[in-house]
Steps between C-alpha positions, in 0.01 A plus 500: 500500500574244228320707235677821607835316508433380146425857387817628666718231340354583158587866556855411609538289184395802293780708653757225440387469137533876446853495639601204285355659187749786533773272355297220337168447319151362554575171322779419745279602793221268387731203436663523844159551662343187349816295562499593870125440515522154344778389735326642807150370426607147405705492822180582690282237328618199711430693821149611397250298297764296317464362152167329462297385207362797311279536197626613163250785526671635813844471345380669182346791690817566700718463189284766332522712814879475485508625142251784544573608855859415582652554155283775346369664817824497698712607199267793435522589870880505489500709180253739665725539804787587266310734265231652725650482849423296808223715650280539192560145376411359844181705516380412149613140540266484797205522259505121464198448733299728270593291197435182700151629581437588135617157380298328774187683383566421133629143533359364826164677497556687829267792572580871478462635854499847658848446657636407157356814345617721789848348501526537124407868519760574769765306305423698184543827691832379644622386159400833350708682762803294400453577131399868482760760416854430384643271771830615639801300391387476137247217534262504204134414547525219246750325729229471765346228282789269596409459871130497408565212257692322777202543733269358231722190474498450878124558510437228241743267677296536820212332314726223369641434846155502658395228255832314530489479880202271464736240354846579643626610843619861527873436549519229234294719268731796557799272435355388167418863425852635555674197343299552182613861498864400553499245216307721257703814568832314489400353162413848376836641610691216334296513178539878469877487554487672840687232692711773661194619693531190718855594603417782743792611714597758758256710700213436259517125574484565874204735463310263269558198726379705798199610294426141400515383862280778636249496213452124497491492882229765484299288255540191719398684819200644318391148402531393865296804606228408249491148641457627858278803445227639279578643159301812594750566780824385339457674163462859622786455747725363225388794288680741735834414331516833308485689831806308620665579164445873559666482842792287378548725197528803728752319721719324243442651154484869582771587249356279225121529522292816523196496730235767449174573680313381189677162503433454872132599466448279195662203675288544813181523291585183305567312825170631641323391182645150527379488860148594393515252213601202715408565861134601499 
C-alpha cells in the first residue's frame, strides 16, 4: 500500500505540474518543488533518524545525487511534461530502472540476467510504440529524448543513493539531496539574471506548491516502503505511476492532453517491462 500510495502521489504531482505550466515555466516549477521538499524533509529529520555523525563520503554522494537527480533529472522531467505531455513523459520517465540496471552492470559489476533482458525487450517495444508515427498534438520524436534523459539521470542517481545509504540515513540523505538542489538551482537563477522565476504568483504558485508537497511526500513514502519491504516488491509497484497518470489525465486534462490507443499501449508495455526488470 505504501508503494502504491507513492506511485499515486507521483502521478498527482505530474497533473499539478502540467496545470501550473500553463501559466508558468519549468524553472519556476523546479524551484518551488525543491523549496517545498527541503522544508518538508528537514522538518521530518528530528522525528526520524535525526542528525547523526555521517561520513564525508555519504554527504558527497547525496550532494552529487542532488545535482544530477533533483536538478538535472527533475528539471528535464518538468520540461518533458510541458513539451511532450504528461502521459508520454511519465511513461518514458519510468525507464529509470532500466538505466539503473545498466549502470549497476557497468559500475557495480552486477550480472545480466534473463529478467533484465526480457524487461529491456518489452520496454523497447513500448518505447517504440510511443515514438512511431507523427504523434498527435505536434510532438516531435526528438523531444522524446528529454524524458529519456531525465530517466537516465534518475537511473544513475539510484546508484549514488544506494552507495550513499551505506553512510547516511534515508531521510537525512534525502534532505541533503534536495537542499543541494535548492542551493545550486537558486544560485543558477540568480547568476543568470532570472530572479523573477522565484516570484511565482497566482494559480501557478498553488499548483506548484501542491506538486511539491505530493511529489516529495511520494518520495518520502517510497523510502519508508523500501525500509519495510523488499526492493523487488516496492520497485515494480512504484513503477505503476504512469498508469495512474493515464487515469488522472483522462479525468482532469481531457481538454489539454490527447490520449491515443498507441500511448496507452506503449505506457502499459513500459510498466510491464519495468515489472519484469525489477520483480523477477
